[in-house]
C-alpha positions in Angstrom: 28.2 25.7 8.4 28.0 23.2 5.5 29.9 20.5 7.5 27.4 20.8 10.4 24.4 20.2 8.1 25.9 17.2 6.2 24.5 13.9 7.4 27.1 11.2 7.6 24.9 8.4 9.2 22.8 6.2 7.0 22.5 9.1 4.5 24.2 9.4 1.2 25.1 12.4 -0.9 21.7 12.5 -2.7 19.4 12.4 0.3 18.9 16.2 0.8 19.8 19.5 -0.7 22.7 20.3 1.7 24.3 16.9 0.9 23.7 17.4 -2.8 25.3 20.8 -2.7 28.3 19.6 -0.7 28.8 16.7 -3.0 28.7 18.8 -6.1 31.1 21.3 -4.6 33.6 18.7 -3.6 33.3 16.6 -6.7 35.4 19.1 -8.7 38.3 18.8 -6.2 38.2 15.1 -5.3 36.9 13.5 -8.6 39.2 10.5 -8.4 38.6 9.9 -4.7 34.9 10.1 -5.1 35.0 7.8 -8.2 37.0 5.3 -6.1 34.5 5.4 -3.3 31.5 5.0 -5.6 33.2 2.1 -7.4 33.9 0.4 -4.0 30.2 0.9 -3.0 29.0 -0.4 -6.3 31.2 -3.6 -5.9 29.8 -4.1 -2.4 26.2 -3.6 -3.6 26.7 -6.1 -6.5 28.1 -8.7 -4.1 25.2 -8.1 -1.7 22.6 -8.4 -4.5 24.3 -11.6 -5.7 24.1 -13.1 -2.2 20.4 -12.1 -1.9 19.5 -13.6 -5.3 21.2 -16.8 -4.3 19.4 -16.9 -1.0 16.0 -16.1 -2.7 16.6 -19.0 -5.1 17.3 -21.4 -2.2 14.2 -20.2 -0.3 12.1 -20.5 -3.5 13.3 -24.1 -3.9 12.4 -24.9 -0.3 8.9 -23.4 -0.9 8.5 -25.5 -4.0 9.5 -28.6 -2.0 7.0 -27.8 0.7 4.2 -27.3 -1.8 4.9 -30.6 -3.5 
């Protein structure tokens, strides 16, 4: 029953009560695996944020050039 209600699409483990409950229940059994997954996602998020900041800086320079 829990598996059928867990959303695996664009959702993450904190999007609704069922996912939160499932996450909390599994965290005790798969602590190291969950930590590894969260670390991987954090690294990807940090890389994505760095690329976005770089792109924003480039676009802001282009805007500045166009305004001058």
